[in-house]
C-alpha positions in Angstrom: -204.5 -6.1 -98.7 -205.9 -9.2 -100.5 -208.3 -9.6 -103.4 -211.8 -9.9 -101.9 -215.4 -10.3 -103.0 -215.3 -6.7 -104.2 -213.3 -7.7 -107.2 -216.3 -9.0 -109.3 -217.9 -5.6 -108.8 -214.7 -3.9 -109.8 -214.5 -6.1 -112.8 -218.0 -5.1 -113.9 -217.1 -1.4 -113.5 -213.9 -1.8 -115.5 -215.7 -3.6 -118.3 -218.5 -1.1 -118.5 -216.3 2.0 -118.2 -213.8 0.9 -120.7 -216.2 0.5 -123.6 -216.0 4.2 -124.6 -212.3 4.4 -123.9 -211.5 1.6 -126.2 -213.1 3.3 -129.2 -209.8 4.9 -129.9 -206.7 2.8 -129.8 -203.8 3.9 -127.6 -200.5 4.5 -129.2 -198.1 1.6 -128.7 -195.1 2.0 -126.4 -191.9 2.7 -128.2 -190.0 -0.5 -129.2 -186.6 -1.0 -127.6 -183.6 -0.5 -129.9 -182.6 -3.8 -131.6 -179.4 -5.4 -130.1 -177.1 -8.0 -131.4 -176.7 -9.5 -128.0 -179.3 -10.4 -125.3 -180.0 -7.9 -122.7 -178.2 -8.5 -119.4 -180.2 -9.7 -116.5 -181.8 -7.3 -114.0 -179.4 -6.0 -111.4 -180.3 -7.7 -108.1 -177.8 -7.3 -105.2 -179.6 -9.6 -102.7 -182.5 -12.0 -102.6 -185.8 -10.1 -102.6 -184.4 -6.7 -103.5 -186.1 -6.7 -106.8 -187.9 -9.1 -109.3 -188.3 -8.8 -113.0 -191.9 -9.4 -114.2 -192.5 -13.2 -114.1 -193.2 -14.8 -117.5 -196.7 -15.7 -116.4 -197.5 -11.9 -116.1 -195.9 -10.8 -119.4 -198.9 -11.6 -121.6 -201.0 -8.7 -120.4 -200.0 -5.3 -119.2 -200.9 -4.2 -115.6 -203.0 -1.2 -116.7 -206.4 -0.8 -118.4 -205.1 1.4 -121.2 -202.6 -1.4 -122.1 -205.6 -3.7 -122.9 -206.5 -1.5 -125.9 -203.8 -3.1 -128.0 -205.9 -6.3 -128.0 -209.1 -7.2 -129.7 -212.1 -9.5 -129.1 -211.5 -12.3 -126.6 -207.9 -11.2 -125.9 -209.1 -7.8 -124.8 -211.6 -9.5 -122.5 -208.9 -11.8 -121.1 -206.7 -8.8 -120.5 -209.4 -7.0 -118.6 -210.1 -10.1 -116.6 -206.5 -10.5 -115.6 -206.6 -6.9 -114.4 -209.7 -7.5 -112.4 -208.3 -10.7 -110.9 -205.1 -8.9 -109.6 -205.7 -5.2 -109.9 -202.8 -4.4 -107.7 -200.5 -6.9 -109.4 -199.7 -8.5 -106.0 -198.3 -11.5 -107.9 -195.4 -9.4 -109.3 -193.3 -9.3 -106.1 -194.9 -12.2 -104.1 -191.8 -14.4 -104.4 -189.4 -11.5 -103.8 -191.2 -10.5 -100.7 -191.0 -14.1 -99.4 -187.3 -14.2 -100.2 -186.4 -10.9 -98.5 -184.7 -11.7 -95.2 -185.6 -9.9 -92.0 -183.7 -6.7 -91.3 -180.4 -7.1 -89.7 -179.7 -5.3 -86.5 -178.9 -1.7 -87.2 -179.9 -2.0 -90.8 -181.9 0.9 -92.3 -184.3 -0.6 -94.8 -185.7 1.7 -97.5 -188.5 0.7 -100.0 -188.7 2.6 -103.2 -192.4 2.4 -104.2 -193.7 3.5 -107.6 -194.2 2.9 -111.3 -191.9 2.2 -114.2 -189.5 5.0 -113.3 -188.9 3.2 -110.0 -189.1 -0.3 -111.7 -186.5 0.6 -114.4 -184.0 1.7 -111.8 -183.0 -1.9 -111.1 -182.8 -2.9 -114.7 -179.4 -3.4 -116.3 -178.5 -0.4 -118.5 -179.9 2.3 -116.2 -176.9 2.7 -114.0 -177.7 0.3 -111.2 -179.9 0.7 -108.1 -178.0 2.0 -105.1 -175.2 -0.7 -105.0 -174.3 -1.9 -101.5 -177.4 -0.3 -99.9 -180.2 -2.4 -98.2 -182.7 -0.7 -100.4 -185.7 -2.5 -101.9 -187.3 -1.8 -105.3 -191.0 -2.3 -105.5 -191.8 -0.4 -108.7 -194.3 -1.7 -111.3 -194.5 -0.2 -114.8 -197.8 1.6 -115.7 -199.1 1.6 -112.1 -201.3 4.3 -110.7 -201.8 5.4 -107.1 -205.0 3.4 -106.9 -203.2 0.2 -107.8 -200.3 1.0 -105.5 -202.7 1.5 -102.6 -204.0 -2.1 -103.1 -200.5 -3.5 -102.8 -199.1 -1.1 -100.2 -199.3 -3.6 -97.3 -197.7 -6.5 -99.1 -195.0 -4.5 -100.9 -194.2 -2.0 -98.3 -195.6 -2.4 -94.8 -195.0 -6.1 -94.5 -191.3 -5.6 -95.4 -190.7 -3.6 -92.2 -188.9 -0.6 -93.7 -187.6 2.5 -91.9 -188.5 4.7 -94.9 -190.7 4.5 -98.0 -189.8 6.6 -101.0 -192.9 7.3 -103.2 -192.7 8.2 -106.8 -196.2 8.1 -108.4 -198.9 10.1 -110.1 -197.7 10.5 -113.7 -199.7 7.5 -114.8 -202.8 8.7 -113.0 -202.5 12.0 -114.9 -202.2 9.9 -118.1 -205.3 8.0 -117.3 -203.8 4.5 -117.2 -206.6 3.2 -115.1 -209.2 5.6 -116.3 -209.8 9.4 -115.8 -209.1 10.6 -112.3 -209.1 14.0 -110.6 -206.2 15.5 -108.8 -208.1 15.3 -105.6 -208.5 11.5 -105.9 -204.8 11.1 -106.7 -204.1 13.1 -103.6 -206.4 11.0 -101.4 -204.6 7.9 -102.6 -201.3 9.3 -101.7 -202.6 10.6 -98.3 -204.0 7.2 -97.5 -200.6 5.5 -98.1 -198.7 8.2 -96.2 -201.1 7.9 -93.3 -200.7 4.1 -93.2 -197.0 4.4 -93.3 -196.9 6.9 -90.5 -199.2 4.7 -88.4 -196.7 1.9 -88.8 -193.7 4.0 -87.9 -192.4 4.3 -91.4 -190.9 7.6 -92.4 -192.3 9.0 -95.7 -190.5 10.6 -98.6 -192.8 12.0 -101.3 -191.1 12.3 -104.7 -192.2 14.9 -107.1 -193.7 13.9 -110.4 -191.0 14.2 -113.1 -191.4 16.6 -116.1 -192.0 15.1 -119.5 -190.6 16.1 -122.9 -191.7 15.9 -126.6 -188.1 15.7 -127.9 -187.8 12.0 -128.7 -189.2 9.8 -131.4 -190.4 6.2 -131.4 -188.9 3.3 -133.4 -190.9 4.3 -136.5 -189.6 7.9 -136.3 -192.8 9.4 -135.1 -192.7 12.1 -132.3 -193.5 10.9 -128.8 -195.8 13.7 -127.6 -195.7 13.0 -123.9 -197.1 16.4 -122.9 -200.5 15.6 -124.5 -201.2 12.9 -121.9 -199.3 14.6 -119.1 -199.8 18.4 -119.3 -197.1 20.4 -117.7 -199.5 22.6 -115.7 -201.1 19.6 -114.1 -197.7 18.1 -113.1 -196.7 21.4 -111.6 -200.0 21.6 -109.7 -199.6 18.1 -108.2 -196.0 18.9 -107.2 -197.0 22.0 -105.4 -199.6 20.0 -103.5 -197.0 17.3 -102.7 -194.5 19.8 -101.3 -197.2 21.5 -99.2 -198.6 18.2 -97.9 -195.2 16.9 -97.0 -194.4 20.2 -95.1 -197.7 20.1 -93.2 -197.4 16.5 -92.1 -193.7 16.2 -91.3 -192.7 14.2 -94.4 -189.8 14.8 -96.7 -190.5 16.3 -100.1 -188.0 14.9 -102.7 -187.8 17.5 -105.5 -186.7 15.6 -108.6 -188.6 18.0 -110.9 -186.4 21.1 -110.3 -183.2 19.2 -111.0 -184.5 17.6 -114.2 -186.6 20.3 -115.9 -185.2 22.7 -118.4 -186.3 26.4 -118.2 -189.5 25.7 -120.2 -190.5 22.9 -117.7 -189.7 20.0 -120.0 -187.6 17.0 -119.1 -184.0 17.8 -120.1 -183.1 16.0 -123.4 -179.9 14.6 -121.9 -181.7 13.1 -118.9 -184.5 11.2 -120.7 -184.6 8.1 -122.8 -188.0 8.5 -124.4 -189.5 11.8 -123.2 -190.9 10.1 -120.1 -188.4 7.7 -118.5 -185.0 8.9 -117.2 -181.9 7.8 -118.9 -178.8 6.6 -117.1 -177.8 10.2 -116.8 -181.2 11.0 -115.4 -180.9 8.4 -112.7 -177.4 9.7 -111.9 -179.1 13.0 -111.1 -181.9 11.4 -109.1 -179.8 9.1 -106.9 -178.0 11.6 -104.7 -181.2 13.6 -104.3 -182.9 10.4 -103.1 -180.1 9.7 -100.7 -180.3 13.2 -99.2 -184.1 12.8 -98.7 -183.6 9.4 -97.0 -181.0 10.9 -94.7 -183.4 13.7 -93.9 -186.2 11.2 -93.1 -183.9 9.1 -90.9 -182.5 12.1 -89.0 -183.3 11.7 -85.3 -184.7 8.2 -85.7 -183.6 5.9 -82.8 
């Protein structure tokens, strides 16, 4: 899917709809802990498996709510950058070109999602399925509407056997504006139907729970549940499980393994109340492998 003449219209909608939303500034993301040594490079096992955000894209965030941190002309420039590449197709363009065709007998899997998928390939999170021909196409802050725009370039054109979705938490948080559960579901259905039409097996990951147990760099509580209410997450997960069952897809239940009895993300499994820690990814990885095996079962 390529940017088209609809983008000027989308830009006008974004600019108009964001005026009221920008009246209240969003809380900044927590700053990383200071370190005496530079962070190690992203963990990339083979060309095209993953790509860190190019320097040219670092100036502005890939979601409308992120533009709230800017003022005046910078805010306008941020919104214009989003309108020009709403799906952030530029993020993985070089990696997609570098990815070699599948080898004979190779089972290619694309992990497709937001920052929880994106972080999986970053050094310090435990590594991303070493030795496996798996491809990471996560983009931090992304919503299902943005993922739908880039689905062909970042999934279908890579000729995978399986796509593993992990999305929806940023929709609930309103990263690209308010959205109903029904609209989130339609976006996910559209991508699942496209995958099925192209012979790609579908794994639908549950939305992870969140927690209010962590603090930011200034010592202020990170109240994740305010933007991502537990009841809405549970409702979306119930729909995902039912949709997967009715359509022959695999439901990947991260939620049950990572939630405590109250429904919050277990303290030992999260880094900031939202994103998994190394221990969290260690819980998620075997569950993902089981789901992939289930999706591939019986495939010629």
